[in-house]
PDB file of N, CA, C and O in Angstrom:
ATOM      1  N   UNK A   1       0.660  -0.949   0.263  1.00  0.00           N
ATOM      2  CA  UNK A   1       0.065  -0.113   0.079  1.00  0.00           C
ATOM      3  C   UNK A   1       0.943   1.428   0.163  1.00  0.00           C
ATOM      4  O   UNK A   1       0.535   2.548  -0.145  1.00  0.00           O
ATOM      5  N   UNK A   2       2.061   1.080   0.609  1.00  0.00           N
ATOM      6  CA  UNK A   2       2.881   2.436   0.823  1.00  0.00           C
ATOM      7  C   UNK A   2       3.565   2.685  -0.486  1.00  0.00           C
ATOM      8  O   UNK A   2       3.948   3.840  -0.676  1.00  0.00           O
ATOM      9  N   UNK A   3       3.820   1.636  -1.585  1.00  0.00           N
ATOM     10  CA  UNK A   3       4.293   1.918  -2.674  1.00  0.00           C
ATOM     11  C   UNK A   3       3.363   2.504  -3.636  1.00  0.00           C
ATOM     12  O   UNK A   3       3.800   3.230  -4.529  1.00  0.00           O
ATOM     13  N   UNK A   4       1.862   2.198  -3.508  1.00  0.00           N
ATOM     14  CA  UNK A   4       0.944   2.640  -4.329  1.00  0.00           C
ATOM     15  C   UNK A   4       0.734   4.103  -3.969  1.00  0.00           C
ATOM     16  O   UNK A   4       0.808   4.921  -4.886  1.00  0.00           O
ATOM     17  N   UNK A   5       0.470   4.539  -2.682  1.00  0.00           N
ATOM     18  CA  UNK A   5       0.182   5.896  -2.177  1.00  0.00           C
ATOM     19  C   UNK A   5       1.557   6.635  -2.558  1.00  0.00           C
ATOM     20  O   UNK A   5       1.436   7.806  -2.917  1.00  0.00           O
ATOM     21  N   UNK A   6       2.705   6.150  -2.527  1.00  0.00           N
ATOM     22  CA  UNK A   6       3.988   7.154  -3.017  1.00  0.00           C
ATOM     23  C   UNK A   6       3.722   7.459  -4.320  1.00  0.00           C
ATOM     24  O   UNK A   6       3.845   8.611  -4.737  1.00  0.00           O
ATOM     25  N   UNK A   7       3.250   6.238  -5.244  1.00  0.00           N
ATOM     26  CA  UNK A   7       3.044   6.568  -6.577  1.00  0.00           C
ATOM     27  C   UNK A   7       1.930   7.421  -6.975  1.00  0.00           C
ATOM     28  O   UNK A   7       2.006   8.193  -7.931  1.00  0.00           O
ATOM     29  N   UNK A   8       0.989   7.296  -6.308  1.00  0.00           N
ATOM     30  CA  UNK A   8      -0.299   8.399  -6.559  1.00  0.00           C
ATOM     31  C   UNK A   8       0.572   9.565  -6.158  1.00  0.00           C
ATOM     32  O   UNK A   8       0.907  10.303  -7.084  1.00  0.00           O
ATOM     33  N   UNK A   9       0.968   9.843  -5.036  1.00  0.00           N
ATOM     34  CA  UNK A   9       1.451  11.207  -4.706  1.00  0.00           C
ATOM     35  C   UNK A   9       2.642  11.717  -5.884  1.00  0.00           C
ATOM     36  O   UNK A   9       2.708  12.902  -6.208  1.00  0.00           O
ATOM     37  N   UNK A  10       3.295  10.976  -6.302  1.00  0.00           N
ATOM     38  CA  UNK A  10       4.189  11.534  -7.027  1.00  0.00           C
ATOM     39  C   UNK A  10       3.634  11.746  -8.521  1.00  0.00           C
ATOM     40  O   UNK A  10       4.180  12.635  -9.173  1.00  0.00           O
ATOM     41  N   UNK A  11       2.596  11.008  -9.125  1.00  0.00           N
ATOM     42  CA  UNK A  11       2.161  11.086 -10.210  1.00  0.00           C
ATOM     43  C   UNK A  11       1.396  12.811 -10.094  1.00  0.00           C
ATOM     44  O   UNK A  11       1.589  13.737 -10.882  1.00  0.00           O
ATOM     45  N   UNK A  12       0.495  12.813  -8.825  1.00  0.00           N
ATOM     46  CA  UNK A  12      -0.191  14.169  -8.719  1.00  0.00           C
ATOM     47  C   UNK A  12       0.793  15.405  -8.494  1.00  0.00           C
ATOM     48  O   UNK A  12       0.479  16.546  -8.834  1.00  0.00           O
ATOM     49  N   UNK A  13       2.049  15.075  -7.874  1.00  0.00           N
ATOM     50  CA  UNK A  13       2.653  16.119  -7.781  1.00  0.00           C
ATOM     51  C   UNK A  13       3.401  16.221  -9.464  1.00  0.00           C
ATOM     52  O   UNK A  13       3.830  17.303  -9.865  1.00  0.00           O
ATOM     53  N   UNK A  14       3.448  15.399 -10.027  1.00  0.00           N
ATOM     54  CA  UNK A  14       4.265  15.592 -11.504  1.00  0.00           C
ATOM     55  C   UNK A  14       3.120  16.385 -12.206  1.00  0.00           C
ATOM     56  O   UNK A  14       3.463  17.511 -12.564  1.00  0.00           O
ATOM     57  N   UNK A  15       2.003  16.079 -12.441  1.00  0.00           N
ATOM     58  CA  UNK A  15       0.784  16.754 -13.211  1.00  0.00           C
ATOM     59  C   UNK A  15       0.635  18.123 -12.474  1.00  0.00           C
ATOM     60  O   UNK A  15       0.188  19.053 -13.144  1.00  0.00           O
ATOM     61  N   UNK A  16       0.932  18.328 -11.286  1.00  0.00           N
ATOM     62  CA  UNK A  16       0.616  19.851 -10.708  1.00  0.00           C
ATOM     63  C   UNK A  16       2.091  20.471 -11.182  1.00  0.00           C
ATOM     64  O   UNK A  16       2.056  21.565 -11.744  1.00  0.00           O
ATOM     65  N   UNK A  17       2.953  20.043 -11.050  1.00  0.00           N
ATOM     66  CA  UNK A  17       4.207  20.688 -11.728  1.00  0.00           C
ATOM     67  C   UNK A  17       4.520  21.156 -12.984  1.00  0.00           C
ATOM     68  O   UNK A  17       5.166  22.138 -13.348  1.00  0.00           O
ATOM     69  N   UNK A  18       3.777  20.022 -13.760  1.00  0.00           N
ATOM     70  CA  UNK A  18       3.757  20.123 -15.383  1.00  0.00           C
ATOM     71  C   UNK A  18       2.742  21.472 -15.644  1.00  0.00           C
ATOM     72  O   UNK A  18       3.094  22.320 -16.465  1.00  0.00           O
ATOM     73  N   UNK A  19       1.721  21.587 -15.046  1.00  0.00           N
ATOM     74  CA  UNK A  19       0.767  22.766 -15.220  1.00  0.00           C
ATOM     75  C   UNK A  19       1.414  23.881 -14.967  1.00  0.00           C
ATOM     76  O   UNK A  19       1.457  24.850 -15.724  1.00  0.00           O
ATOM     77  N   UNK A  20       2.033  23.773 -13.705  1.00  0.00           N
ATOM     78  CA  UNK A  20       2.588  25.402 -13.241  1.00  0.00           C
ATOM     79  C   UNK A  20       3.926  25.632 -14.547  1.00  0.00           C
ATOM     80  O   UNK A  20       4.223  26.710 -15.060  1.00  0.00           O
ATOM     81  N   UNK A  21       4.480  24.444 -14.808  1.00  0.00           N
ATOM     82  CA  UNK A  21       5.593  24.841 -16.080  1.00  0.00           C
ATOM     83  C   UNK A  21       5.016  25.461 -17.069  1.00  0.00           C
ATOM     84  O   UNK A  21       5.361  26.601 -17.379  1.00  0.00           O
ATOM     85  N   UNK A  22       3.983  24.751 -17.754  1.00  0.00           N
ATOM     86  CA  UNK A  22       3.067  25.208 -18.839  1.00  0.00           C
ATOM     87  C   UNK A  22       2.455  26.660 -18.450  1.00  0.00           C
ATOM     88  O   UNK A  22       2.661  27.488 -19.337  1.00  0.00           O
ATOM     89  N   UNK A  23       1.735  27.165 -17.305  1.00  0.00           N
ATOM     90  CA  UNK A  23       1.485  28.166 -16.835  1.00  0.00           C
ATOM     91  C   UNK A  23       2.520  29.063 -17.186  1.00  0.00           C
ATOM     92  O   UNK A  23       2.259  29.901 -18.050  1.00  0.00           O
ATOM     93  N   UNK A  24       3.623  29.044 -16.687  1.00  0.00           N
ATOM     94  CA  UNK A  24       4.686  29.809 -16.671  1.00  0.00           C
ATOM     95  C   UNK A  24       4.995  30.217 -18.126  1.00  0.00           C
ATOM     96  O   UNK A  24       5.002  31.412 -18.419  1.00  0.00           O
ATOM     97  N   UNK A  25       5.266  29.209 -19.102  1.00  0.00           N
ATOM     98  CA  UNK A  25       5.652  29.355 -20.354  1.00  0.00           C
ATOM     99  C   UNK A  25       4.398  30.210 -20.790  1.00  0.00           C
ATOM    100  O   UNK A  25       4.578  31.428 -20.772  1.00  0.00           O
ATOM    101  N   UNK A  26       3.505  29.883 -21.068  1.00  0.00           N
ATOM    102  CA  UNK A  26       2.390  30.724 -21.549  1.00  0.00           C
ATOM    103  C   UNK A  26       2.203  32.000 -20.960  1.00  0.00           C
ATOM    104  O   UNK A  26       1.701  32.916 -21.612  1.00  0.00           O
ATOM    105  N   UNK A  27       2.547  32.133 -19.837  1.00  0.00           N
ATOM    106  CA  UNK A  27       2.430  33.771 -19.397  1.00  0.00           C
ATOM    107  C   UNK A  27       3.556  34.457 -19.867  1.00  0.00           C
ATOM    108  O   UNK A  27       3.463  35.672 -20.040  1.00  0.00           O
ATOM    109  N   UNK A  28       4.802  33.762 -20.147  1.00  0.00           N
ATOM    110  CA  UNK A  28       5.974  34.503 -20.362  1.00  0.00           C
ATOM    111  C   UNK A  28       5.852  34.803 -21.741  1.00  0.00           C
ATOM    112  O   UNK A  28       6.242  35.908 -22.117  1.00  0.00           O
ATOM    113  N   UNK A  29       5.255  33.803 -22.759  1.00  0.00           N
ATOM    114  CA  UNK A  29       5.204  33.965 -24.269  1.00  0.00           C
ATOM    115  C   UNK A  29       4.171  35.082 -24.060  1.00  0.00           C
ATOM    116  O   UNK A  29       4.701  36.171 -24.282  1.00  0.00           O
ATOM    117  N   UNK A  30       2.933  35.183 -23.725  1.00  0.00           N
ATOM    118  CA  UNK A  30       1.936  36.060 -23.988  1.00  0.00           C
ATOM    119  C   UNK A  30       2.303  37.464 -23.048  1.00  0.00           C
ATOM    120  O   UNK A  30       1.857  38.492 -23.558  1.00  0.00           O
ATOM    121  N   UNK A  31       2.851  37.604 -22.098  1.00  0.00           N
ATOM    122  CA  UNK A  31       2.977  38.982 -21.460  1.00  0.00           C
ATOM    123  C   UNK A  31       4.387  39.134 -21.347  1.00  0.00           C
ATOM    124  O   UNK A  31       4.746  39.569 -20.253  1.00  0.00           O
ATOM    125  N   UNK A  32       5.374  38.874 -22.254  1.00  0.00           N
ATOM    126  CA  UNK A  32       6.714  39.072 -22.304  1.00  0.00           C
ATOM    127  C   UNK A  32       6.808  40.411 -22.048  1.00  0.00           C
ATOM    128  O   UNK A  32       7.591  40.562 -21.110  1.00  0.00           O
ATOM    129  N   UNK A  33       6.413  41.368 -22.409  1.00  0.00           N
ATOM    130  CA  UNK A  33       6.654  42.744 -22.400  1.00  0.00           C
ATOM    131  C   UNK A  33       6.829  43.239 -21.097  1.00  0.00           C
ATOM    132  O   UNK A  33       7.775  43.645 -20.422  1.00  0.00           O
ATOM    133  N   UNK A  34       5.117  43.011 -20.899  1.00  0.00           N
ATOM    134  CA  UNK A  34       5.084  43.425 -19.459  1.00  0.00           C
ATOM    135  C   UNK A  34       5.657  43.175 -18.408  1.00  0.00           C
ATOM    136  O   UNK A  34       5.844  44.013 -17.527  1.00  0.00           O
ATOM    137  N   UNK A  35       6.168  41.482 -18.333  1.00  0.00           N
ATOM    138  CA  UNK A  35       7.196  40.807 -17.426  1.00  0.00           C
ATOM    139  C   UNK A  35       8.520  41.594 -17.342  1.00  0.00           C
ATOM    140  O   UNK A  35       9.078  41.929 -16.297  1.00  0.00           O
ATOM    141  N   UNK A  36       8.964  41.855 -18.682  1.00  0.00           N
ATOM    142  CA  UNK A  36      10.271  42.517 -18.797  1.00  0.00           C
ATOM    143  C   UNK A  36      10.094  43.749 -17.859  1.00  0.00           C
ATOM    144  O   UNK A  36      10.676  43.858 -16.780  1.00  0.00           O
ATOM    145  N   UNK A  37       9.060  44.845 -18.481  1.00  0.00           N
ATOM    146  CA  UNK A  37       9.059  46.212 -17.851  1.00  0.00           C
ATOM    147  C   UNK A  37       9.082  45.932 -16.408  1.00  0.00           C
ATOM    148  O   UNK A  37      10.033  46.342 -15.742  1.00  0.00           O
ATOM    149  N   UNK A  38       8.062  45.230 -15.830  1.00  0.00           N
ATOM    150  CA  UNK A  38       8.255  45.006 -14.375  1.00  0.00           C
ATOM    151  C   UNK A  38       9.436  44.774 -13.612  1.00  0.00           C
ATOM    152  O   UNK A  38       9.760  45.312 -12.553  1.00  0.00           O
ATOM    153  N   UNK A  39      10.157  43.748 -14.398  1.00  0.00           N
ATOM    154  CA  UNK A  39      11.495  43.566 -13.932  1.00  0.00           C
ATOM    155  C   UNK A  39      12.433  44.512 -13.849  1.00  0.00           C
ATOM    156  O   UNK A  39      13.002  44.747 -12.783  1.00  0.00           O
ATOM    157  N   UNK A  40      12.678  45.120 -14.896  1.00  0.00           N
ATOM    158  CA  UNK A  40      13.447  46.339 -15.195  1.00  0.00           C
ATOM    159  C   UNK A  40      13.171  47.397 -14.087  1.00  0.00           C
ATOM    160  O   UNK A  40      14.108  48.095 -13.699  1.00  0.00           O
ATOM    161  N   UNK A  41      12.016  47.535 -13.600  1.00  0.00           N
ATOM    162  CA  UNK A  41      12.245  48.607 -12.674  1.00  0.00           C
ATOM    163  C   UNK A  41      12.707  48.169 -11.109  1.00  0.00           C
ATOM    164  O   UNK A  41      12.865  49.006 -10.220  1.00  0.00           O
ATOM    165  N   UNK A  42      12.879  46.854 -10.939  1.00  0.00           N
ATOM    166  CA  UNK A  42      13.930  46.332 -10.038  1.00  0.00           C
ATOM    167  C   UNK A  42      15.240  46.218 -10.433  1.00  0.00           C
ATOM    168  O   UNK A  42      16.075  46.722  -9.683  1.00  0.00           O
ATOM    169  N   UNK A  43      15.615  45.676 -11.431  1.00  0.00           N
ATOM    170  CA  UNK A  43      17.000  45.195 -11.776  1.00  0.00           C
ATOM    171  C   UNK A  43      17.220  45.886 -13.255  1.00  0.00           C
ATOM    172  O   UNK A  43      16.374  46.167 -14.103  1.00  0.00           O
ATOM    173  N   UNK A  44      18.777  46.079 -13.274  1.00  0.00           N
ATOM    174  CA  UNK A  44      19.130  46.307 -14.773  1.00  0.00           C
ATOM    175  C   UNK A  44      19.348  45.198 -15.553  1.00  0.00           C
ATOM    176  O   UNK A  44      20.382  44.538 -15.450  1.00  0.00           O
ATOM    177  N   UNK A  45      18.442  44.926 -16.346  1.00  0.00           N
ATOM    178  CA  UNK A  45      18.708  43.795 -17.306  1.00  0.00           C
ATOM    179  C   UNK A  45      18.472  43.989 -18.847  1.00  0.00           C
ATOM    180  O   UNK A  45      17.495  44.588 -19.296  1.00  0.00           O
ATOM    181  N   UNK A  46      19.398  43.459 -19.564  1.00  0.00           N
ATOM    182  CA  UNK A  46      18.993  43.798 -20.913  1.00  0.00           C
ATOM    183  C   UNK A  46      17.892  42.741 -21.431  1.00  0.00           C
ATOM    184  O   UNK A  46      17.814  41.698 -20.782  1.00  0.00           O
ATOM    185  N   UNK A  47      17.138  42.885 -22.402  1.00  0.00           N
ATOM    186  CA  UNK A  47      16.256  42.113 -22.788  1.00  0.00           C
ATOM    187  C   UNK A  47      16.451  40.762 -23.056  1.00  0.00           C
ATOM    188  O   UNK A  47      15.604  39.893 -22.848  1.00  0.00           O
ATOM    189  N   UNK A  48      17.843  40.535 -23.634  1.00  0.00           N
ATOM    190  CA  UNK A  48      18.635  39.227 -24.093  1.00  0.00           C
ATOM    191  C   UNK A  48      19.058  38.431 -22.575  1.00  0.00           C
ATOM    192  O   UNK A  48      19.018  37.206 -22.467  1.00  0.00           O
ATOM    193  N   UNK A  49      19.415  39.247 -21.579  1.00  0.00           N
ATOM    194  CA  UNK A  49      19.817  38.362 -20.260  1.00  0.00           C
ATOM    195  C   UNK A  49      18.451  38.161 -19.632  1.00  0.00           C
ATOM    196  O   UNK A  49      18.246  37.110 -19.025  1.00  0.00           O
ATOM    197  N   UNK A  50      17.671  38.915 -19.708  1.00  0.00           N
ATOM    198  CA  UNK A  50      16.241  38.531 -19.077  1.00  0.00           C
ATOM    199  C   UNK A  50      15.555  37.343 -19.926  1.00  0.00           C
ATOM    200  O   UNK A  50      14.960  36.539 -19.208  1.00  0.00           O
ATOM    201  N   UNK A  51      15.523  37.123 -21.032  1.00  0.00           N
ATOM    202  CA  UNK A  51      15.159  36.090 -21.851  1.00  0.00           C
ATOM    203  C   UNK A  51      16.051  34.864 -21.648  1.00  0.00           C
ATOM    204  O   UNK A  51      15.631  33.717 -21.804  1.00  0.00           O
ATOM    205  N   UNK A  52      17.131  35.123 -21.342  1.00  0.00           N
ATOM    206  CA  UNK A  52      18.414  33.770 -21.162  1.00  0.00           C
ATOM    207  C   UNK A  52      17.952  33.371 -19.417  1.00  0.00           C
ATOM    208  O   UNK A  52      17.766  32.175 -19.193  1.00  0.00           O
ATOM    209  N   UNK A  53      17.838  34.033 -18.628  1.00  0.00           N
ATOM    210  CA  UNK A  53      17.405  33.687 -17.338  1.00  0.00           C
ATOM    211  C   UNK A  53      16.274  33.065 -17.325  1.00  0.00           C
ATOM    212  O   UNK A  53      16.319  31.936 -16.836  1.00  0.00           O
ATOM    213  N   UNK A  54      15.257  33.436 -17.709  1.00  0.00           N
ATOM    214  CA  UNK A  54      13.884  32.719 -17.674  1.00  0.00           C
ATOM    215  C   UNK A  54      14.017  31.541 -18.573  1.00  0.00           C
ATOM    216  O   UNK A  54      13.469  30.528 -18.138  1.00  0.00           O
ATOM    217  N   UNK A  55      14.604  31.433 -19.700  1.00  0.00           N
ATOM    218  CA  UNK A  55      14.785  29.938 -20.170  1.00  0.00           C
ATOM    219  C   UNK A  55      15.562  29.292 -19.689  1.00  0.00           C
ATOM    220  O   UNK A  55      15.347  28.123 -20.009  1.00  0.00           O
ATOM    221  N   UNK A  56      16.649  29.414 -18.871  1.00  0.00           N
ATOM    222  CA  UNK A  56      17.469  28.683 -18.036  1.00  0.00           C
ATOM    223  C   UNK A  56      16.745  28.150 -16.780  1.00  0.00           C
ATOM    224  O   UNK A  56      16.931  27.027 -16.313  1.00  0.00           O
ATOM    225  N   UNK A  57      15.883  29.097 -16.274  1.00  0.00           N
ATOM    226  CA  UNK A  57      15.044  28.820 -15.199  1.00  0.00           C
ATOM    227  C   UNK A  57      13.818  27.642 -15.430  1.00  0.00           C
ATOM    228  O   UNK A  57      13.577  26.729 -14.640  1.00  0.00           O
ATOM    229  N   UNK A  58      13.196  27.874 -16.562  1.00  0.00           N
ATOM    230  CA  UNK A  58      12.374  26.783 -17.097  1.00  0.00           C
ATOM    231  C   UNK A  58      12.839  25.551 -17.434  1.00  0.00           C
ATOM    232  O   UNK A  58      12.142  24.574 -17.158  1.00  0.00           O
ATOM    233  N   UNK A  59      14.226  25.366 -18.155  1.00  0.00           N
ATOM    234  CA  UNK A  59      14.810  24.399 -18.485  1.00  0.00           C
ATOM    235  C   UNK A  59      15.087  23.706 -17.225  1.00  0.00           C
ATOM    236  O   UNK A  59      14.661  22.551 -17.202  1.00  0.00           O
ATOM    237  N   UNK A  60      15.795  24.182 -15.989  1.00  0.00           N
ATOM    238  CA  UNK A  60      15.996  23.921 -14.526  1.00  0.00           C
ATOM    239  C   UNK A  60      14.580  23.007 -14.037  1.00  0.00           C
ATOM    240  O   UNK A  60      14.533  21.846 -13.630  1.00  0.00           O
ATOM    241  N   UNK A  61      13.495  23.974 -14.241  1.00  0.00           N
ATOM    242  CA  UNK A  61      12.240  23.441 -13.576  1.00  0.00           C
ATOM    243  C   UNK A  61      11.828  22.367 -14.264  1.00  0.00           C
ATOM    244  O   UNK A  61      11.283  21.590 -13.481  1.00  0.00           O
ATOM    245  N   UNK A  62      11.834  21.954 -15.380  1.00  0.00           N
ATOM    246  CA  UNK A  62      11.574  20.929 -16.369  1.00  0.00           C
ATOM    247  C   UNK A  62      12.449  19.629 -15.843  1.00  0.00           C
ATOM    248  O   UNK A  62      11.941  18.560 -15.504  1.00  0.00           O
ATOM    249  N   UNK A  63      14.013  19.957 -15.839  1.00  0.00           N
ATOM    250  CA  UNK A  63      14.822  18.768 -15.751  1.00  0.00           C
ATOM    251  C   UNK A  63      14.229  18.311 -14.301  1.00  0.00           C
ATOM    252  O   UNK A  63      13.988  17.126 -14.072  1.00  0.00           O
ATOM    253  N   UNK A  64      14.003  19.393 -13.293  1.00  0.00           N
ATOM    254  CA  UNK A  64      13.730  18.996 -11.864  1.00  0.00           C
ATOM    255  C   UNK A  64      12.479  18.160 -11.768  1.00  0.00           C
ATOM    256  O   UNK A  64      12.358  17.159 -11.061  1.00  0.00           O
ATOM    257  N   UNK A  65      11.520  18.705 -12.594  1.00  0.00           N
ATOM    258  CA  UNK A  65      10.241  17.664 -12.979  1.00  0.00           C
ATOM    259  C   UNK A  65      10.302  16.253 -13.103  1.00  0.00           C
ATOM    260  O   UNK A  65       9.623  15.419 -12.505  1.00  0.00           O
ATOM    261  N   UNK A  66      11.315  16.056 -14.063  1.00  0.00           N
ATOM    262  CA  UNK A  66      11.341  15.057 -14.929  1.00  0.00           C
ATOM    263  C   UNK A  66      12.213  13.885 -13.634  1.00  0.00           C
ATOM    264  O   UNK A  66      11.849  12.743 -13.353  1.00  0.00           O
ATOM    265  N   UNK A  67      13.332  14.596 -13.088  1.00  0.00           N
ATOM    266  CA  UNK A  67      13.995  13.965 -12.268  1.00  0.00           C
ATOM    267  C   UNK A  67      13.369  13.592 -10.873  1.00  0.00           C
ATOM    268  O   UNK A  67      13.759  12.609 -10.243  1.00  0.00           O
ATOM    269  N   UNK A  68      12.531  14.302 -10.497  1.00  0.00           N
ATOM    270  CA  UNK A  68      12.137  14.098  -8.677  1.00  0.00           C
ATOM    271  C   UNK A  68      10.543  13.593  -8.830  1.00  0.00           C
ATOM    272  O   UNK A  68       9.950  13.038  -7.905  1.00  0.00           O
ATOM    273  N   UNK A  69      10.022  13.833  -9.963  1.00  0.00           N
ATOM    274  CA  UNK A  69       8.560  13.033 -10.077  1.00  0.00           C
ATOM    275  C   UNK A  69       8.387  12.240 -11.065  1.00  0.00           C
ATOM    276  O   UNK A  69       8.035  11.077 -10.868  1.00  0.00           O
ATOM    277  N   UNK A  70       8.591  12.700 -12.231  1.00  0.00           N
ATOM    278  CA  UNK A  70       8.241  11.736 -13.315  1.00  0.00           C
ATOM    279  C   UNK A  70       9.097  10.329 -13.636  1.00  0.00           C
ATOM    280  O   UNK A  70       8.492   9.368 -14.111  1.00  0.00           O
ATOM    281  N   UNK A  71      10.246  10.270 -13.409  1.00  0.00           N
ATOM    282  CA  UNK A  71      11.265   9.231 -13.177  1.00  0.00           C
ATOM    283  C   UNK A  71      11.091   8.280 -12.193  1.00  0.00           C
ATOM    284  O   UNK A  71      11.037   7.079 -12.460  1.00  0.00           O
ATOM    285  N   UNK A  72      10.967   8.874 -10.694  1.00  0.00           N
ATOM    286  CA  UNK A  72      10.354   8.078  -9.819  1.00  0.00           C
ATOM    287  C   UNK A  72       9.104   7.257  -9.881  1.00  0.00           C
ATOM    288  O   UNK A  72       8.904   6.089  -9.547  1.00  0.00           O
ATOM    289  N   UNK A  73       8.368   8.101 -10.359  1.00  0.00           N
ATOM    290  CA  UNK A  73       6.849   7.597 -10.627  1.00  0.00           C
ATOM    291  C   UNK A  73       6.759   6.426 -11.648  1.00  0.00           C
ATOM    292  O   UNK A  73       6.155   5.423 -11.270  1.00  0.00           O
ATOM    293  N   UNK A  74       7.316   6.440 -12.957  1.00  0.00           N
ATOM    294  CA  UNK A  74       7.669   5.318 -13.781  1.00  0.00           C
ATOM    295  C   UNK A  74       8.216   4.108 -13.156  1.00  0.00           C
ATOM    296  O   UNK A  74       7.725   2.995 -13.342  1.00  0.00           O
ATOM    297  N   UNK A  75       9.352   4.362 -12.330  1.00  0.00           N
ATOM    298  CA  UNK A  75       9.874   3.570 -11.594  1.00  0.00           C
ATOM    299  C   UNK A  75       9.390   2.479 -10.846  1.00  0.00           C
ATOM    300  O   UNK A  75       9.587   1.273 -10.995  1.00  0.00           O
ATOM    301  N   UNK A  76       8.657   3.165  -9.932  1.00  0.00           N
ATOM    302  CA  UNK A  76       7.406   2.698  -9.086  1.00  0.00           C
ATOM    303  C   UNK A  76       6.271   1.653  -9.677  1.00  0.00           C
ATOM    304  O   UNK A  76       5.836   0.555  -9.328  1.00  0.00           O
ATOM    305  N   UNK A  77       6.013   2.610 -10.797  1.00  0.00           N
ATOM    306  CA  UNK A  77       4.973   1.848 -11.859  1.00  0.00           C
ATOM    307  C   UNK A  77       5.677   0.821 -12.212  1.00  0.00           C
ATOM    308  O   UNK A  77       4.900  -0.130 -12.122  1.00  0.00           O
ATOM    309  N   UNK A  78       6.891   0.372 -12.630  1.00  0.00           N
ATOM    310  CA  UNK A  78       7.665  -0.885 -13.193  1.00  0.00           C
ATOM    311  C   UNK A  78       7.706  -1.819 -12.061  1.00  0.00           C
ATOM    312  O   UNK A  78       7.397  -3.000 -12.220  1.00  0.00           O
ATOM    313  N   UNK A  79       8.047  -1.380 -11.002  1.00  0.00           N
ATOM    314  CA  UNK A  79       8.471  -2.230  -9.740  1.00  0.00           C
ATOM    315  C   UNK A  79       7.252  -2.787  -9.398  1.00  0.00           C
ATOM    316  O   UNK A  79       7.287  -4.015  -9.316  1.00  0.00           O
ATOM    317  N   UNK A  80       6.124  -2.236  -9.160  1.00  0.00           N
ATOM    318  CA  UNK A  80       5.206  -2.690  -8.501  1.00  0.00           C
ATOM    319  C   UNK A  80       4.041  -3.135  -9.268  1.00  0.00           C
ATOM    320  O   UNK A  80       3.064  -3.608  -8.688  1.00  0.00           O
TER     321      UNK A  80
END
Protein backbone atom coordinates (compact mmCIF):
# COMPACT_ATOMS: atom_id res chain seq x y z
CA UNK A 1 0.00 0.00 0.00
CA UNK A 2 2.87 2.40 0.72
CA UNK A 3 4.27 1.99 -2.79
CA UNK A 4 0.89 2.70 -4.35
CA UNK A 5 0.38 5.79 -2.18
CA UNK A 6 3.86 7.09 -3.04
CA UNK A 7 3.26 6.43 -6.74
CA UNK A 8 -0.05 8.32 -6.60
CA UNK A 9 1.63 11.18 -4.74
CA UNK A 10 4.39 11.44 -7.34
CA UNK A 11 1.86 11.30 -10.16
CA UNK A 12 -0.22 14.13 -8.71
CA UNK A 13 2.89 16.20 -7.94
CA UNK A 14 4.13 15.65 -11.47
CA UNK A 15 0.84 16.79 -12.97
CA UNK A 16 0.71 19.89 -10.76
CA UNK A 17 4.32 20.78 -11.59
CA UNK A 18 3.78 20.26 -15.33
CA UNK A 19 0.71 22.51 -15.12
CA UNK A 20 2.77 25.18 -13.34
CA UNK A 21 5.53 24.87 -15.94
CA UNK A 22 3.01 25.22 -18.76
CA UNK A 23 1.40 28.24 -17.11
CA UNK A 24 4.83 29.86 -16.63
CA UNK A 25 5.68 29.33 -20.29
CA UNK A 26 2.30 30.62 -21.53
CA UNK A 27 2.44 33.73 -19.35
CA UNK A 28 6.05 34.34 -20.39
CA UNK A 29 5.14 34.08 -24.07
CA UNK A 30 1.93 36.14 -23.93
CA UNK A 31 2.97 38.82 -21.41
CA UNK A 32 6.70 39.00 -22.16
CA UNK A 33 6.90 42.78 -22.52
CA UNK A 34 4.87 43.46 -19.39
CA UNK A 35 6.95 41.06 -17.29
CA UNK A 36 10.16 42.53 -18.69
CA UNK A 37 9.08 46.09 -17.89
CA UNK A 38 8.09 45.07 -14.38
CA UNK A 39 11.45 43.42 -13.71
CA UNK A 40 13.49 46.27 -15.17
CA UNK A 41 11.99 48.55 -12.54
CA UNK A 42 13.90 46.51 -9.93
CA UNK A 43 16.92 45.24 -11.86
CA UNK A 44 19.07 46.50 -14.71
CA UNK A 45 18.63 43.76 -17.29
CA UNK A 46 18.93 43.69 -21.02
CA UNK A 47 16.12 41.91 -22.81
CA UNK A 48 18.51 39.18 -23.95
CA UNK A 49 19.72 38.58 -20.39
CA UNK A 50 16.14 38.54 -19.12
CA UNK A 51 15.16 35.96 -21.74
CA UNK A 52 18.18 33.77 -21.06
CA UNK A 53 17.50 33.79 -17.31
CA UNK A 54 13.88 32.78 -17.83
CA UNK A 55 14.71 30.06 -20.36
CA UNK A 56 17.41 28.67 -18.07
CA UNK A 57 15.00 28.62 -15.12
CA UNK A 58 12.29 26.97 -17.21
CA UNK A 59 14.79 24.33 -18.35
CA UNK A 60 15.95 23.73 -14.76
CA UNK A 61 12.37 23.42 -13.54
CA UNK A 62 11.52 20.98 -16.35
CA UNK A 63 14.60 18.89 -15.58
CA UNK A 64 13.72 18.89 -11.87
CA UNK A 65 10.17 17.73 -12.61
CA UNK A 66 11.47 14.81 -14.65
CA UNK A 67 14.16 13.86 -12.15
CA UNK A 68 12.08 14.14 -8.98
CA UNK A 69 8.54 13.30 -10.13
CA UNK A 70 8.24 11.60 -13.50
CA UNK A 71 11.18 9.17 -13.36
CA UNK A 72 10.42 7.94 -9.80
CA UNK A 73 6.74 7.58 -10.77
CA UNK A 74 7.59 5.32 -13.72
CA UNK A 75 10.16 3.42 -11.65
CA UNK A 76 7.51 2.64 -9.05
CA UNK A 77 5.06 1.78 -11.81
CA UNK A 78 7.52 -0.77 -13.22
CA UNK A 79 8.51 -2.24 -9.83
CA UNK A 80 5.04 -2.55 -8.33
